C-alpha positions in Angstrom: -36.2 -12.1 -19.6 -37.0 -8.4 -19.3 -36.9 -6.6 -16.0 -40.1 -5.4 -14.5 -40.9 -1.7 -14.6 -40.9 -1.6 -10.7 -37.2 -2.6 -10.6 -35.7 0.8 -11.0 -32.5 0.3 -8.9 -29.5 -0.9 -10.9 -27.7 -4.0 -9.7 -24.7 -3.2 -7.6 -21.5 -5.2 -7.9 -20.2 -6.7 -4.7 -17.3 -4.8 -3.1 -13.9 -6.4 -3.2 -12.7 -8.5 -0.3 -9.5 -6.5 0.3 -8.3 -2.9 0.3 -5.7 -3.8 -2.3 -8.2 -5.2 -4.7 -10.4 -2.1 -4.2 -7.5 0.2 -5.0 -6.6 -1.8 -8.1 -10.1 -1.6 -9.4 -10.4 2.1 -8.5 -7.1 2.8 -10.5 -8.6 0.9 -13.5 -11.8 2.9 -13.3 -9.9 6.2 -13.0 -7.9 5.3 -16.1 -11.1 4.5 -18.0 -12.8 7.7 -16.9 -9.8 9.8 -17.8 -9.6 8.3 -21.3 -12.8 10.1 -22.3 -13.9 7.2 -24.4 -16.8 5.9 -22.3 -20.4 6.4 -23.3 -22.4 8.6 -20.9 -24.3 5.7 -19.3 -21.2 3.7 -18.7 -19.4 6.9 -17.4 -22.1 7.3 -14.8 -22.0 3.7 -13.7 -18.2 3.9 -13.5 -18.3 7.0 -11.4 -20.9 5.5 -9.0 -18.7 2.3 -8.7 -15.7 4.5 -8.0 -17.5 6.4 -5.3 -18.5 3.1 -3.7 -14.9 1.8 -3.9 -13.6 5.0 -2.4 -16.0 4.8 0.5 -14.9 1.1 1.0 -11.2 2.1 1.0 -11.8 5.0 3.5 -13.7 2.6 5.8 -10.8 0.1 5.7 -8.2 2.8 6.4 -10.3 4.2 9.3 -10.6 0.7 10.8 -6.8 0.2 10.6 -6.2 3.7 12.1 -8.6 2.9 14.9 -6.7 -0.4 15.6 -3.4 1.5 15.7 -4.9 4.0 18.1 -5.8 1.2 20.5 -2.4 -0.5 20.2 -0.6 2.8 20.7 -2.8 3.9 23.7 -5.0 6.3 21.7 -2.1 8.5 20.7 -0.8 8.1 17.2 3.0 8.2 16.9 5.1 9.7 14.1 6.2 7.3 11.4 9.6 9.0 10.9 12.7 6.9 11.4 14.9 7.7 14.3 
Protein backbone atom coordinates (compact mmCIF):
# COMPACT_ATOMS: atom_id res chain seq x y z
CA UNK A 1 0.00 0.00 0.00
CA UNK A 2 1.72 3.25 -1.13
CA UNK A 3 2.09 6.16 1.21
CA UNK A 4 0.11 9.27 0.50
CA UNK A 5 1.89 12.33 -0.87
CA UNK A 6 1.00 14.32 2.25
CA UNK A 7 3.07 11.98 4.42
CA UNK A 8 6.48 13.59 3.98
CA UNK A 9 7.96 12.81 7.40
CA UNK A 10 9.88 9.53 7.65
CA UNK A 11 8.97 6.99 10.29
CA UNK A 12 11.19 7.32 13.34
CA UNK A 13 12.32 4.20 15.17
CA UNK A 14 11.62 4.15 18.89
CA UNK A 15 14.54 5.02 21.11
CA UNK A 16 16.09 2.22 23.19
CA UNK A 17 14.90 1.68 26.73
CA UNK A 18 18.36 1.96 28.28
CA UNK A 19 21.52 4.00 27.97
CA UNK A 20 23.56 0.86 27.33
CA UNK A 21 21.34 -0.24 24.44
CA UNK A 22 21.57 3.23 22.92
CA UNK A 23 25.36 3.25 23.16
CA UNK A 24 25.55 -0.21 21.57
CA UNK A 25 23.33 0.86 18.66
CA UNK A 26 25.29 4.10 18.30
CA UNK A 27 28.58 2.16 18.11
CA UNK A 28 27.11 -0.05 15.37
CA UNK A 29 25.93 3.01 13.44
CA UNK A 30 29.34 4.67 13.70
CA UNK A 31 31.03 1.52 12.37
CA UNK A 32 28.60 1.41 9.44
CA UNK A 33 29.08 5.11 8.71
CA UNK A 34 32.86 4.81 8.87
CA UNK A 35 32.85 1.87 6.49
CA UNK A 36 31.94 4.16 3.62
CA UNK A 37 29.78 1.44 2.09
CA UNK A 38 26.31 2.91 2.74
CA UNK A 39 24.20 4.38 -0.05
CA UNK A 40 23.54 8.10 0.34
CA UNK A 41 19.91 7.76 1.52
CA UNK A 42 20.85 5.16 4.13
CA UNK A 43 23.81 7.28 5.17
CA UNK A 44 21.50 10.20 5.89
CA UNK A 45 19.04 8.02 7.83
CA UNK A 46 21.88 6.51 9.85
CA UNK A 47 23.27 9.95 10.65
CA UNK A 48 19.83 11.16 11.79
CA UNK A 49 19.35 8.05 13.93
CA UNK A 50 22.80 8.56 15.43
CA UNK A 51 21.97 12.17 16.29
CA UNK A 52 18.78 11.02 18.02
CA UNK A 53 20.65 8.33 19.95
CA UNK A 54 23.34 10.82 20.98
CA UNK A 55 20.70 13.23 22.30
CA UNK A 56 19.06 10.34 24.19
CA UNK A 57 22.39 9.37 25.79
CA UNK A 58 23.15 12.96 26.75
CA UNK A 59 19.73 13.30 28.39
CA UNK A 60 20.25 10.08 30.35
CA UNK A 61 23.69 11.19 31.52
CA UNK A 62 22.36 14.61 32.51
CA UNK A 63 19.57 12.97 34.53
CA UNK A 64 22.11 10.83 36.38
CA UNK A 65 24.35 13.83 37.01
CA UNK A 66 21.37 15.76 38.38
CA UNK A 67 20.55 12.87 40.73
CA UNK A 68 24.16 12.73 41.94
CA UNK A 69 24.10 16.48 42.61
CA UNK A 70 21.02 16.02 44.79
CA UNK A 71 22.60 13.11 46.65
CA UNK A 72 25.87 14.98 47.15
CA UNK A 73 24.20 18.21 48.24
CA UNK A 74 24.57 20.05 44.90
CA UNK A 75 28.35 19.79 44.93
CA UNK A 76 29.94 17.14 42.76
CA UNK A 77 32.83 15.31 44.35
CA UNK A 78 36.00 14.06 42.69
CA UNK A 79 35.97 10.43 41.62
CA UNK A 80 39.65 9.87 42.45
CA UNK A 81 40.49 7.16 44.93
CA UNK A 82 41.88 8.15 48.30
